N, C-alpha and C positions, 0 to 999 in steps of 0.2 A: 178697764173700768174708766169711764170718762166722768170727770167732775167739773161742774160749772162753778167757777170760783165765787161768783157773787152770792151763791147759796150757802157758802161756808160761813158759819157764825161762830160765836163764842163757845157753844157746845161742840165738843170734838166730834168730827165725822170720821168714824172708823172705816178702815179698808183692809182687805186681805187679797193679795194677788199671788198666784203661784206660777212659776215657770220652770219646767223640768223638775229638778231637785231643789229648787230655791223657793223660799216663802218670804214675801215682803209684807209685813204686817205693821200697822200703825194707825195714825190719825192725822187729819188736817184740822186746823183751828185758826180762826181769825186772830191776827196779831194787832195790827194797826195800819191805818192808811190803806194802801193797796196790798199789804203783805199778809200772806197766809203761811202759818208755820206747818211744816211737815216734820213729824217725829215718828220714826219707825225702826224696825229691826229687820235685818236681812240675814236669813238663816238657811243653812243647807250646805250643798257642795256643788262644785263645778269642775269640769275637766280643764286642766291648764298645762301647757308645756313648761317644763322646768327651764329656768333661765340659764342653767349651767350645762346640763347634759341633753336638753331638748326632749327628754322622755316625758310622756304625758302622765300626769298624776291627778288624784282627786284632791282639790283644795277645799278644806272645810271653812265654812263661813259662819260667823256670828258677829255681825257688825251693827252697831247703833248708827242710825243715819238721822241727821237733823239739818234742815236748811229751810229757806223761805221761798215761796213762790209769789212773784209779783204779778198782779192783774194789770198788765201793761208794762211799759218801760219803767225800770226801777231808777229812781233818782235819789241819791244819797244826800239828804239835806242836813244831816247832823254829823257827817263824817264818822259814822259808825260802820264798821266792816261787817257785813253779813254775807253768807253764802246764799246767793239769790238766783233762782231760775225765773226767767221772764216768760210770761204767757201773753202773746199778742192777740189772741182771739177769745180771751175770757174763759178758757177751759183748759184742763190739763188731763192728759192720759196717764194713769198710774203705771200701766205696763211700760210706757216709754221711759218713765223715771226709773223703773226697775232695770230696764235694759241699759240705761246710762250708768247706773251704779255698778252693774256687773262689768261693763266695759272699763270703768275706772279701776275696779279691783284687778281685772286682767292686765291692765297696763302697768301695775306695780311690779316690783321685783319679787319673784317667788321661786323657791327651790324645793325639790322633792326631798323626802326624808333621807335618802341615801346621800345626796349632795350636801345636806346640812351637816351630816356626820363627818364629812371630809374636813370640815373646819375645826373639828374637835382635836 
């Protein structure tokens, strides 16, 4: 789903994207200046190798996601820290944002249920 950022207004623009067993559902809304707020939920499961035993397991997801998309290069004028994704061509591909979020989750430390019980 491709979204042209200049068309995003104060009225939230809903989206729903699915990838395998994962649903990415939320909205885009104009915030200020060149910033568009993305607020969504990432829900489902994905296969991940355990970081302890390397066995593959199903990782359940239910993550709230919130960040800003800048229509162009983001320049912080007020020294306020935002999580910002820059779009240099005036549009954003929601599937790419979903894939980026999935890769961020995969890069975190996760262990299967059997290895979690080893710590008990």
